[in-house]
N, C-alpha and C positions, 0 to 999 in steps of 0.2 A: 375386665374378664378376661379370664386365662384363654388365649388363643390356642393353646395345646388342647383344649377341652373339646370334645364331641358337641354338635349341636343339634339341638331337635326344636321344630320350629311347629307351631299350631297356628295356623293363619285363618283370619275372618270367621272367628268363633263367635255366631251369633245369640247373645243372651237377652232376655227380657227382664227388665227390672226397674224399681222406682228411682227415678234421677230427678234431682232438682229441688230447690228450697220453696216454690211456690205453691200454693195449696192444690192449683189445678194439676202440678206437675207431681203433685205426692198422689194422686187418686189413680192414675193409670199410669201401667207399666210401659216404658218406652225399649226400642231396641237400643243396642250396644254392642259394637264389634270389637272384639277383644284380638289382638296379635300378641303371642306369646314366643319368647326365644329361651329356652333352657339350654343351660351349658352342664355337661355332666361327662363322666369319664364311663365310655362304653367299651374299654379295651378287654375287660371282662368277657362281655357279651360276642365280640370278635374273636376271642382267642376259643372261645367255648363254643360258638355258634349255637349255645341254647337261648331260647327267647326268655327263658326265667332270670337271665342274667343282664337283661336290658330295662330300658325305662318302659313301662305300659303306658303311653301317651294316651289312651282310650280312658283310663282310670284317672289321669290327672284331668283330661278334658271335663269328665265328668263329674269330678271334685269343684272343677272351678265353675261350671254351670249351677250346680247346686249353691255353692257359695253365693253367687252374683243375684240368682233368681230368688235366693231367700230373703232379699234386702226388702 
């Protein structure tokens, strides 16, 4: 990973999804905790001080939850 990039962390994101290969595991959703590290260039946001120039980590979080929980 490029050390010059900024980092955004989403920690301990709790999702519920189907995990496993055995029939009883495939019947009930289980808790999964996800930790994410995103490397991105936030220099435009730092220069402009405009929220529209940065990563919307709330949107990223919602997309991850939707993807995981749709399993």
